[in-house]
FIKOLZA-1660 file (N, C-alpha, C; in steps of 0.1 Angstrom, whole numbers, plus 5000, padded with zeros to 4 digits):
% residues 214
   i   px   py   pz ch aa at
   1 5010 4988 5001  A  R  N
   1 5001 4998 5000  A  R CA
   1 5010 5013 5000  A  R  C
   2 5006 5021 4991  A  A  N
   2 5014 5035 4990  A  A CA
   2 5014 5042 5004  A  A  C
   3 5022 5047 5007  A  R  N
   3 5025 5053 5022  A  R CA
   3 5026 5068 5020  A  R  C
   4 5030 5074 5007  A  T  N
   4 5030 5091 5007  A  T CA
   4 5025 5091 4994  A  T  C
   5 5024 5105 4995  A  V  N
   5 5016 5112 4981  A  V CA
   5 5023 5107 4968  A  V  C
   6 5035 5108 4965  A  N  N
   6 5042 5104 4952  A  N CA
   6 5044 5089 4951  A  N  C
   7 5043 5082 4962  A  Q  N
   7 5042 5067 4959  A  Q CA
   7 5029 5063 4956  A  Q  C
   8 5020 5072 4959  A  L  N
   8 5004 5066 4954  A  L CA
   8 5004 5072 4938  A  L  C
   9 5011 5084 4935  A  K  N
   9 5011 5091 4924  A  K CA
   9 5018 5080 4914  A  K  C
  10 5026 5075 4920  A  L  N
  10 5036 5065 4910  A  L CA
  10 5025 5050 4906  A  L  C
  11 5018 5047 4917  A  V  N
  11 5009 5035 4915  A  V CA
  11 4998 5039 4904  A  V  C
  12 4995 5053 4908  A  Q  N
  12 4981 5055 4895  A  Q CA
  12 4987 5058 4884  A  Q  C
  13 5001 5063 4883  A  S  N
  13 5007 5065 4867  A  S CA
  13 5007 5052 4861  A  S  C
  14 5009 5043 4867  A  Y  N
  14 5015 5029 4864  A  Y CA
  14 5004 5024 4854  A  Y  C
  15 4990 5027 4860  A  D  N
  15 4978 5024 4853  A  D CA
  15 4976 5031 4838  A  D  C
  16 4982 5043 4833  A  R  N
  16 4982 5051 4824  A  R CA
  16 4995 5051 4816  A  R  C
  17 5005 5044 4820  A  N  N
  17 5020 5043 4810  A  N CA
  17 5023 5030 4812  A  N  C
  18 5032 5027 4801  A  D  N
  18 5041 5016 4803  A  D CA
  18 5055 5020 4805  A  D  C
  19 5061 5031 4803  A  L  N
  19 5072 5035 4809  A  L CA
  19 5070 5047 4821  A  L  C
  20 5076 5043 4831  A  L  N
  20 5076 5053 4841  A  L CA
  20 5092 5055 4848  A  L  C
  21 5091 5069 4850  A  L  N
  21 5105 5073 4856  A  L CA
  21 5103 5079 4871  A  L  C
  22 5110 5074 4879  A  A  N
  22 5105 5076 4892  A  A CA
  22 5117 5081 4898  A  A  C
  23 5118 5094 4903  A  I  N
  23 5132 5101 4906  A  I CA
  23 5132 5107 4920  A  I  C
  24 5139 5105 4928  A  G  N
  24 5139 5109 4942  A  G CA
  24 5148 5104 4950  A  G  C
  25 5149 5112 4963  A  P  N
  25 5163 5109 4974  A  P CA
  25 5162 5094 4979  A  P  C
  26 5171 5091 4985  A  A  N
  26 5173 5079 4993  A  A CA
  26 5162 5079 5002  A  A  C
  27 5156 5063 5004  A  G  N
  27 5145 5062 5015  A  G CA
  27 5131 5068 5010  A  G  C
  28 5129 5070 4998  A  S  N
  28 5116 5077 4993  A  S CA
  28 5105 5066 4989  A  S  C
  29 5111 5055 4988  A  G  N
  29 5103 5040 4985  A  G CA
  29 5101 5042 4969  A  G  C
  30 5105 5049 4962  A  K  N
  30 5106 5047 4946  A  K CA
  30 5108 5033 4942  A  K  C
  31 5119 5028 4945  A  T  N
  31 5123 5013 4946  A  T CA
  31 5114 5003 4950  A  T  C
  32 5110 5006 4961  A  Y  N
  32 5102 4994 4968  A  Y CA
  32 5088 4995 4963  A  Y  C
  33 5082 5007 4959  A  T  N
  33 5071 5006 4953  A  T CA
  33 5070 5001 4936  A  T  C
  34 5083 5004 4933  A  A  N
  34 5081 4996 4917  A  A CA
  34 5083 4982 4920  A  A  C
  35 5089 4975 4928  A  I  N
  35 5092 4961 4929  A  I CA
  35 5077 4955 4935  A  I  C
  36 5069 4964 4943  A  A  N
  36 5055 4960 4947  A  A CA
  36 5046 4959 4935  A  A  C
  37 5048 4968 4926  A  L  N
  37 5040 4968 4911  A  L CA
  37 5044 4956 4904  A  L  C
  38 5056 4953 4903  A  A  N
  38 5061 4942 4898  A  A CA
  38 5057 4928 4900  A  A  C
  39 5057 4929 4913  A  V  N
  39 5050 4915 4921  A  V CA
  39 5036 4914 4919  A  V  C
  40 5028 4922 4918  A  R  N
  40 5014 4925 4918  A  R CA
  40 5012 4920 4901  A  R  C
  41 5018 4926 4894  A  A  N
  41 5017 4923 4879  A  A CA
  41 5018 4908 4875  A  A  C
  42 5029 4904 4882  A  L  N
  42 5035 4888 4880  A  L CA
  42 5022 4878 4885  A  L  C
  43 5019 4884 4899  A  K  N
  43 5008 4875 4905  A  K CA
  43 4996 4875 4899  A  K  C
  44 4991 4886 4891  A  E  N
  44 4980 4887 4884  A  E CA
  44 4981 4883 4870  A  E  C
  45 4994 4878 4865  A  K  N
  45 4996 4871 4853  A  K CA
  45 4995 4882 4841  A  K  C
  46 4999 4896 4844  A  H  N
  46 4998 4905 4835  A  H CA
  46 5013 4904 4826  A  H  C
  47 5022 4899 4834  A  V  N
  47 5035 4896 4829  A  V CA
  47 5039 4883 4832  A  V  C
  48 5049 4876 4823  A  K  N
  48 5056 4863 4827  A  K CA
  48 5068 4864 4835  A  K  C
  49 5075 4876 4836  A  R  N
  49 5087 4875 4843  A  R CA
  49 5090 4889 4848  A  R  C
  50 5097 4891 4859  A  I  N
  50 5104 4903 4864  A  I CA
  50 5120 4900 4860  A  I  C
  51 5123 4913 4854  A  I  N
  51 5138 4915 4852  A  I CA
  51 5143 4925 4859  A  I  C
  52 5154 4924 4865  A  L  N
  52 5157 4937 4875  A  L CA
  52 5172 4939 4869  A  L  C
  53 5176 4950 4868  A  T  N
  53 5190 4956 4862  A  T CA
  53 5194 4969 4870  A  T  C
  54 5207 4968 4872  A  R  N
  54 5211 4979 4879  A  R CA
  54 5229 4982 4872  A  R  C
  55 5231 4993 4871  A  P  N
  55 5243 4997 4866  A  P CA
  55 5254 4992 4876  A  P  C
  56 5266 4983 4874  A  A  N
  56 5277 4983 4883  A  A CA
  56 5288 4992 4881  A  A  C
  57 5284 5003 4884  A  V  N
  57 5294 5012 4882  A  V CA
  57 5306 5010 4893  A  V  C
  58 5304 5006 4904  A  E  N
  58 5315 5005 4911  A  E CA
  58 5324 4996 4907  A  E  C
  59 5321 4984 4900  A  A  N
  59 5330 4975 4895  A  A CA
  59 5337 4977 4884  A  A  C
  60 5334 4986 4875  A  G  N
  60 5340 4992 4865  A  G CA
  60 5348 4980 4857  A  G  C
  61 5362 4982 4855  A  E  N
  61 5368 4972 4845  A  E CA
  61 5369 4959 4854  A  E  C
  62 5368 4959 4866  A  K  N
  62 5371 4948 4875  A  K CA
  62 5360 4938 4876  A  K  C
  63 5348 4940 4867  A  L  N
  63 5337 4931 4869  A  L CA
  63 5342 4918 4863  A  L  C
  64 5350 4917 4854  A  G  N
  64 5352 4905 4847  A  G CA
  64 5362 4897 4855  A  G  C
  65 5369 4902 4866  A  F  N
  65 5377 4895 4873  A  F CA
  65 5369 4888 4885  A  F  C
  66 5358 4892 4885  A  L  N
  66 5349 4887 4900  A  L CA
  66 5345 4871 4896  A  L  C
  67 5345 4862 4905  A  P  N
  67 5342 4849 4903  A  P CA
  67 5328 4848 4900  A  P  C
  68 5325 4834 4893  A  G  N
  68 5312 4833 4892  A  G CA
  68 5307 4835 4878  A  G  C
  69 5294 4833 4874  A  D  N
  69 5288 4837 4862  A  D CA
  69 5284 4851 4862  A  D  C
  70 5277 4856 4852  A  M  N
  70 5273 4870 4852  A  M CA
  70 5263 4872 4862  A  M  C
  71 5255 4864 4864  A  K  N
  71 5242 4864 4878  A  K CA
  71 5252 4869 4889  A  K  C
  72 5260 4859 4892  A  E  N
  72 5269 4859 4903  A  E CA
  72 5275 4870 4905  A  E  C
  73 5281 4877 4895  A  K  N
  73 5290 4890 4895  A  K CA
  73 5281 4902 4900  A  K  C
  74 5267 4899 4896  A  L  N
  74 5260 4913 4895  A  L CA
  74 5252 4911 4909  A  L  C
  75 5248 4899 4915  A  D  N
  75 5239 4897 4924  A  D CA
  75 5245 4905 4936  A  D  C
  76 5255 4911 4942  A  P  N
  76 5258 4918 4952  A  P CA
  76 5252 4934 4947  A  P  C
  77 5252 4938 4937  A  Y  N
  77 5248 4951 4933  A  Y CA
  77 5230 4951 4932  A  Y  C
  78 5226 4940 4931  A  L  N
  78 5214 4940 4931  A  L CA
  78 5204 4934 4944  A  L  C
  79 5212 4934 4956  A  Q  N
  79 5207 4929 4967  A  Q CA
  79 5198 4937 4972  A  Q  C
  80 5197 4949 4970  A  P  N
  80 5187 4958 4976  A  P CA
  80 5173 4954 4971  A  P  C
  81 5173 4950 4956  A  L  N
  81 5161 4947 4951  A  L CA
  81 5157 4932 4957  A  L  C
  82 5166 4922 4956  A  Y  N
  82 5162 4911 4963  A  Y CA
  82 5158 4912 4975  A  Y  C
  83 5161 4921 4986  A  D  N
  83 5155 4921 4997  A  D CA
  83 5139 4928 4998  A  D  C
  84 5138 4935 4989  A  A  N
  84 5121 4941 4985  A  A CA
  84 5115 4929 4983  A  A  C
  85 5121 4922 4973  A  L  N
  85 5114 4908 4968  A  L CA
  85 5110 4898 4980  A  L  C
  86 5122 4899 4987  A  N  N
  86 5118 4888 5000  A  N CA
  86 5107 4893 5008  A  N  C
  87 5105 4906 5010  A  D  N
  87 5095 4912 5017  A  D CA
  87 5079 4908 5012  A  D  C
  88 5079 4904 4999  A  M  N
  88 5068 4903 4992  A  M CA
  88 5063 4888 4986  A  M  C
  89 5074 4877 4986  A  I  N
  89 5073 4867 4982  A  I CA
  89 5080 4860 4989  A  I  C
  90 5074 4847 4994  A  P  N
  90 5080 4836 5002  A  P CA
  90 5094 4833 4998  A  P  C
  91 5104 4831 5005  A  P  N
  91 5117 4827 5001  A  P CA
  91 5120 4816 4991  A  P  C
  92 5111 4807 4995  A  A  N
  92 5112 4794 4989  A  A CA
  92 5106 4795 4974  A  A  C
  93 5095 4803 4974  A  K  N
  93 5087 4804 4961  A  K CA
  93 5096 4817 4952  A  K  C
  94 5104 4825 4959  A  L  N
  94 5113 4834 4953  A  L CA
  94 5124 4826 4947  A  L  C
  95 5131 4816 4954  A  Q  N
  95 5142 4810 4949  A  Q CA
  95 5137 4802 4936  A  Q  C
  96 5126 4794 4936  A  K  N
  96 5118 4788 4926  A  K CA
  96 5118 4797 4913  A  K  C
  97 5113 4809 4913  A  Y  N
  97 5110 4819 4903  A  Y CA
  97 5125 4824 4898  A  Y  C
  98 5134 4822 4906  A  I  N
  98 5148 4826 4900  A  I CA
  98 5153 4816 4893  A  I  C
  99 5154 4803 4899  A  E  N
  99 5157 4790 4891  A  E CA
  99 5150 4788 4877  A  E  C
 100 5136 4793 4879  A  E  N
 100 5130 4790 4866  A  E CA
 100 5133 4802 4857  A  E  C
 101 5137 4813 4860  A  G  N
 101 5138 4825 4848  A  G CA
 101 5129 4835 4852  A  G  C
 102 5118 4832 4860  A  T  N
 102 5107 4841 4861  A  T CA
 102 5110 4853 4868  A  T  C
 103 5121 4853 4877  A  V  N
 103 5128 4868 4882  A  V CA
 103 5142 4866 4876  A  V  C
 104 5147 4873 4867  A  L  N
 104 5160 4872 4861  A  L CA
 104 5166 4885 4869  A  L  C
 105 5181 4883 4870  A  A  N
 105 5190 4892 4878  A  A CA
 105 5198 4902 4867  A  A  C
 106 5195 4901 4855  A  Y  N
 106 5200 4911 4845  A  Y CA
 106 5195 4908 4831  A  Y  C
 107 5196 4918 4824  A  M  N
 107 5189 4918 4810  A  M CA
 107 5199 4909 4800  A  M  C
 108 5192 4899 4794  A  R  N
 108 5199 4890 4783  A  R CA
 108 5197 4898 4771  A  R  C
 109 5204 4892 4759  A  G  N
 109 5204 4901 4747  A  G CA
 109 5190 4894 4740  A  G  C
 110 5180 4899 4742  A  R  N
 110 5168 4899 4734  A  R CA
 110 5157 4909 4736  A  R  C
 111 5148 4909 4728  A  T  N
 111 5136 4920 4732  A  T CA
 111 5130 4913 4745  A  T  C
 112 5125 4924 4751  A  L  N
 112 5117 4920 4763  A  L CA
 112 5103 4918 4763  A  L  C
 113 5095 4910 4758  A  D  N
 113 5082 4908 4756  A  D CA
 113 5076 4903 4772  A  D  C
 114 5064 4905 4774  A  N  N
 114 5055 4900 4785  A  N CA
 114 5066 4901 4799  A  N  C
 115 5073 4914 4799  A  A  N
 115 5080 4914 4811  A  A CA
 115 5078 4927 4820  A  A  C
 116 5083 4926 4832  A  F  N
 116 5081 4937 4839  A  F CA
 116 5098 4942 4844  A  F  C
 117 5103 4950 4838  A  V  N
 117 5118 4952 4840  A  V CA
 117 5117 4966 4847  A  V  C
 118 5129 4965 4857  A  I  N
 118 5130 4975 4866  A  I CA
 118 5147 4979 4865  A  I  C
 119 5149 4994 4862  A  L  N
 119 5162 4998 4860  A  L CA
 119 5163 5005 4873  A  L  C
 120 5171 5001 4881  A  D  N
 120 5176 5009 4896  A  D CA
 120 5187 5015 4894  A  D  C
 121 5192 5025 4902  A  E  N
 121 5201 5035 4903  A  E CA
 121 5205 5040 4890  A  E  C
 122 5195 5044 4880  A  A  N
 122 5198 5047 4865  A  A CA
 122 5204 5062 4863  A  A  C
 123 5208 5067 4876  A  Q  N
 123 5214 5082 4872  A  Q CA
 123 5231 5079 4868  A  Q  C
 124 5232 5064 4871  A  N  N
 124 5247 5060 4868  A  N CA
 124 5247 5053 4856  A  N  C
 125 5236 5055 4847  A  T  N
 125 5236 5052 4832  A  T CA
 125 5243 5065 4824  A  T  C
 126 5248 5061 4813  A  T  N
 126 5254 5072 4802  A  T CA
 126 5239 5074 4794  A  T  C
 127 5239 5085 4786  A  L  N
 127 5225 5088 4776  A  L CA
 127 5227 5076 4767  A  L  C
 128 5238 5069 4760  A  P  N
 128 5236 5058 4751  A  P CA
 128 5232 5046 4759  A  P  C
 129 5236 5044 4773  A  Q  N
 129 5231 5032 4780  A  Q CA
 129 5215 5032 4782  A  Q  C
 130 5211 5045 4786  A  I  N
 130 5197 5045 4790  A  I CA
 130 5188 5045 4775  A  I  C
 131 5193 5048 4766  A  K  N
 131 5186 5048 4752  A  K CA
 131 5184 5035 4748  A  K  C
 132 5196 5027 4750  A  M  N
 132 5195 5013 4747  A  M CA
 132 5187 5005 4756  A  M  C
 133 5189 5007 4768  A  F  N
 133 5177 5000 4777  A  F CA
 133 5162 5003 4773  A  F  C
 134 5161 5017 4771  A  L  N
 134 5145 5019 4767  A  L CA
 134 5142 5015 4753  A  L  C
 135 5148 5014 4747  A  T  N
 135 5145 5008 4733  A  T CA
 135 5143 4994 4731  A  T  C
 136 5146 4986 4743  A  R  N
 136 5145 4971 4741  A  R CA
 136 5132 4968 4747  A  R  C
 137 5123 4977 4749  A  M  N
 137 5109 4974 4752  A  M CA
 137 5101 4964 4742  A  M  C
 138 5096 4953 4746  A  G  N
 138 5089 4945 4737  A  G CA
 138 5075 4947 4739  A  G  C
 139 5068 4936 4734  A  R  N
 139 5050 4938 4735  A  R CA
 139 5049 4933 4750  A  R  C
 140 5037 4942 4754  A  N  N
 140 5032 4938 4768  A  N CA
 140 5044 4939 4777  A  N  C
 141 5048 4950 4777  A  A  N
 141 5062 4951 4787  A  A CA
 141 5058 4964 4795  A  A  C
 142 5061 4963 4808  A  K  N
 142 5062 4976 4817  A  K CA
 142 5076 4979 4819  A  K  C
 143 5079 4991 4820  A  F  N
 143 5095 4994 4825  A  F CA
 143 5092 5007 4835  A  F  C
 144 5099 5003 4847  A  I  N
 144 5101 5015 4855  A  I CA
 144 5117 5016 4858  A  I  C
 145 5118 5029 4858  A  V  N
 145 5135 5034 4858  A  V CA
 145 5132 5042 4872  A  V  C
 146 5143 5040 4880  A  T  N
 146 5144 5047 4892  A  T CA
 146 5157 5052 4896  A  T  C
 147 5160 5063 4901  A  G  N
 147 5170 5071 4901  A  G CA
 147 5172 5082 4912  A  G  C
 148 5182 5084 4916  A  D  N
 148 5182 5098 4927  A  D CA
 148 5196 5107 4919  A  D  C
 149 5190 5116 4913  A  V  N
 149 5202 5124 4907  A  V CA
 149 5212 5134 4914  A  V  C
 150 5211 5130 4928  A  T  N
 150 5219 5137 4938  A  T CA
 150 5232 5128 4941  A  T  C
 151 5230 5115 4935  A  Q  N
 151 5239 5106 4937  A  Q CA
 151 5246 5098 4925  A  Q  C
 152 5250 5107 4918  A  I  N
 152 5256 5103 4905  A  I CA
 152 5271 5100 4907  A  I  C
 153 5274 5085 4904  A  D  N
 153 5288 5081 4906  A  D CA
 153 5297 5081 4894  A  D  C
 154 5293 5085 4881  A  L  N
 154 5300 5084 4870  A  L CA
 154 5311 5098 4874  A  L  C
 155 5320 5096 4863  A  P  N
 155 5330 5106 4865  A  P CA
 155 5328 5121 4865  A  P  C
 156 5319 5125 4856  A  R  N
 156 5314 5135 4855  A  R CA
 156 5297 5137 4859  A  R  C
 157 5292 5145 4865  A  R  N
 157 5278 5145 4867  A  R CA
 157 5270 5146 4855  A  R  C
 158 5276 5153 4845  A  S  N
 158 5268 5158 4831  A  S CA
 158 5269 5144 4824  A  S  C
 159 5275 5134 4829  A  D  N
 159 5274 5121 4820  A  D CA
 159 5262 5114 4824  A  D  C
 160 5255 5117 4832  A  S  N
 160 5241 5109 4837  A  S CA
 160 5232 5110 4824  A  S  C
 161 5227 5097 4821  A  G  N
 161 5219 5097 4811  A  G CA
 161 5205 5100 4815  A  G  C
 162 5204 5097 4829  A  L  N
 162 5189 5098 4833  A  L CA
 162 5186 5113 4836  A  L  C
 163 5190 5121 4840  A  T  N
 163 5189 5137 4838  A  T CA
 163 5185 5142 4823  A  T  C
 164 5193 5139 4812  A  R  N
 164 5189 5140 4799  A  R CA
 164 5176 5133 4795  A  R  C
 165 5174 5121 4798  A  A  N
 165 5164 5114 4795  A  A CA
 165 5149 5121 4799  A  A  C
 166 5151 5123 4812  A  M  N
 166 5138 5133 4819  A  M CA
 166 5134 5144 4809  A  M  C
 167 5143 5152 4805  A  E  N
 167 5141 5162 4797  A  E CA
 167 5137 5159 4782  A  E  C
 168 5142 5148 4777  A  I  N
 168 5141 5144 4763  A  I CA
 168 5125 5141 4762  A  I  C
 169 5120 5130 4773  A  L  N
 169 5110 5125 4772  A  L CA
 169 5096 5130 4778  A  L  C
 170 5099 5139 4786  A  R  N
 170 5089 5146 4794  A  R CA
 170 5077 5152 4784  A  R  C
 171 5068 5150 4786  A  G  N
 171 5055 5151 4778  A  G CA
 171 5050 5140 4767  A  G  C
 172 5060 5131 4767  A  V  N
 172 5057 5119 4754  A  V CA
 172 5045 5111 4761  A  V  C
 173 5035 5110 4753  A  E  N
 173 5022 5101 4758  A  E CA
 173 5029 5086 4760  A  E  C
 174 5024 5079 4771  A  G  N
 174 5027 5067 4778  A  G CA
 174 5038 5066 4785  A  G  C
 175 5044 5078 4788  A  I  N
 175 5055 5077 4795  A  I CA
 175 5051 5088 4808  A  I  C
 176 5055 5083 4820  A  G  N
 176 5051 5089 4832  A  G CA
 176 5062 5092 4839  A  G  C
 177 5063 5103 4843  A  I  N
 177 5076 5108 4854  A  I CA
 177 5070 5114 4868  A  I  C
 178 5074 5106 4878  A  V  N
 178 5070 5111 4891  A  V CA
 178 5084 5115 4899  A  V  C
 179 5086 5127 4903  A  E  N
 179 5094 5131 4911  A  E CA
 179 5092 5130 4925  A  E  C
 180 5099 5122 4932  A  F  N
 180 5098 5122 4949  A  F CA
 180 5106 5130 4954  A  F  C
 181 5104 5134 4967  A  D  N
 181 5111 5148 4974  A  D CA
 181 5114 5139 4988  A  D  C
 182 5119 5151 4998  A  R  N
 182 5120 5146 5012  A  R CA
 182 5110 5143 5019  A  R  C
 183 5097 5147 5014  A  R  N
 183 5084 5143 5024  A  R CA
 183 5080 5129 5023  A  R  C
 184 5085 5121 5010  A  D  N
 184 5084 5107 5008  A  D CA
 184 5094 5099 5014  A  D  C
 185 5101 5103 5023  A  I  N
 185 5113 5096 5030  A  I CA
 185 5104 5088 5039  A  I  C
 186 5107 5075 5040  A  V  N
 186 5099 5068 5050  A  V CA
 186 5108 5058 5057  A  V  C
 187 5120 5061 5056  A  R  N
 187 5129 5050 5065  A  R CA
 187 5131 5059 5079  A  R  C
 188 5143 5056 5087  A  H  N
 188 5145 5061 5099  A  H CA
 188 5143 5075 5097  A  H  C
 189 5136 5083 5108  A  P  N
 189 5136 5096 5108  A  P CA
 189 5148 5105 5105  A  P  C
 190 5159 5100 5110  A  L  N
 190 5171 5107 5105  A  L CA
 190 5175 5109 5091  A  L  C
 191 5171 5097 5083  A  V  N
 191 5175 5100 5070  A  V CA
 191 5168 5111 5064  A  V  C
 192 5159 5116 5066  A  K  N
 192 5152 5128 5060  A  K CA
 192 5161 5139 5065  A  K  C
 193 5166 5140 5077  A  Q  N
 193 5175 5150 5083  A  Q CA
 193 5188 5150 5077  A  Q  C
 194 5191 5137 5073  A  I  N
 194 5203 5138 5067  A  I CA
 194 5206 5143 5053  A  I  C
 195 5194 5140 5047  A  V  N
 195 5192 5143 5033  A  V CA
 195 5192 5159 5033  A  V  C
 196 5186 5165 5040  A  E  N
 196 5181 5179 5041  A  E CA
 196 5197 5187 5044  A  E  C
 197 5205 5180 5052  A  A  N
 197 5218 5187 5059  A  A CA
 197 5227 5186 5047  A  A  C
 198 5228 5175 5035  A  F  N
 198 5236 5173 5027  A  F CA
 198 5233 5185 5018  A  F  C
 199 5218 5188 5014  A  D  N
 199 5213 5194 5003  A  D CA
 199 5216 5211 5009  A  D  C
 200 5217 5211 5022  A  R  N
 200 5221 5226 5024  A  R CA
 200 5234 5227 5024  A  R  C
 201 5242 5217 5026  A  S  N
 201 5257 5219 5024  A  S CA
 201 5261 5223 5008  A  S  C
 202 5254 5214 5001  A  A  N
 202 5255 5213 4986  A  A CA
 202 5253 5230 4982  A  A  C
 203 5242 5235 4988  A  A  N
 203 5237 5249 4982  A  A CA
 203 5246 5257 4989  A  A  C
 204 5254 5258 4999  A  V  N
 204 5264 5264 5003  A  V CA
 204 5276 5266 4994  A  V  C
 205 5281 5252 4991  A  E  N
 205 5293 5251 4982  A  E CA
 205 5289 5259 4969  A  E  C
 206 5277 5254 4964  A  A  N
 206 5274 5261 4948  A  A CA
 206 5272 5277 4948  A  A  C
 207 5270 5280 4959  A  A  N
 207 5269 5298 4959  A  A CA
 207 5281 5304 4956  A  A  C
 208 5279 5316 4946  A  P  N
 208 5291 5322 4945  A  P CA
 208 5297 5329 4954  A  P  C
 209 5309 5330 4956  A  A  N
 209 5316 5339 4967  A  A CA
 209 5315 5351 4966  A  A  C
 210 5310 5359 4977  A  P  N
 210 5310 5373 4979  A  P CA
 210 5322 5381 4972  A  P  C
 211 5316 5392 4966  A  E  N
 211 5329 5399 4960  A  E CA
 211 5333 5409 4973  A  E  C
 212 5348 5410 4972  A  T  N
 212 5352 5418 4981  A  T CA
 212 5358 5430 4975  A  T  C
 213 5355 5441 4981  A  G  N
 213 5358 5456 4981  A  G CA
 213 5373 5456 4980  A  G  C
 214 5380 5467 4973  A  K  N
 214 5392 5470 4973  A  K CA
 214 5395 5480 4985  A  K  C
% end
């Protein structure tokens, strides 16, 4: 059940759009709400599978040196999404879904039909990457892109494809953009204060220095 105004707005926007961009600060419930919508769609047989994906920016060139197959390499980055799924699907059933491919940990090289696809932490995609992701939509697909534009881990903030995608896609029919804010933070009460403190600090750093008289 949606707990804030913008969580409710995301749920309502889902009924009108096949692609949603949910943007906002940590703890605002954007990813959790997206997972809940995906689980509901799967249970009601509106889609055949859930696909989770997240840019592994921290791994960089080292990803290939990690042990295991691609799923095992990426699982640590997807753990927050698995945690949300564990809240909504009994562990044994979730494990069965994963083994059967009903829940996939990354996008494979094919068009995504009859799927609910979530791209999390999208602020760390470049514009070509997010364009490639969005143009992979298949028939009867639902896509939700989540991200926090204040937590870009790319070398340059201007490299973020999410901010550009928001500008380019705003107003396109069938695409909904829901912007979460500090009022939506539903974690520990301190999280909201932490976000506000960092925002104040960033504003002070960005302010031009006062001119000094001769």
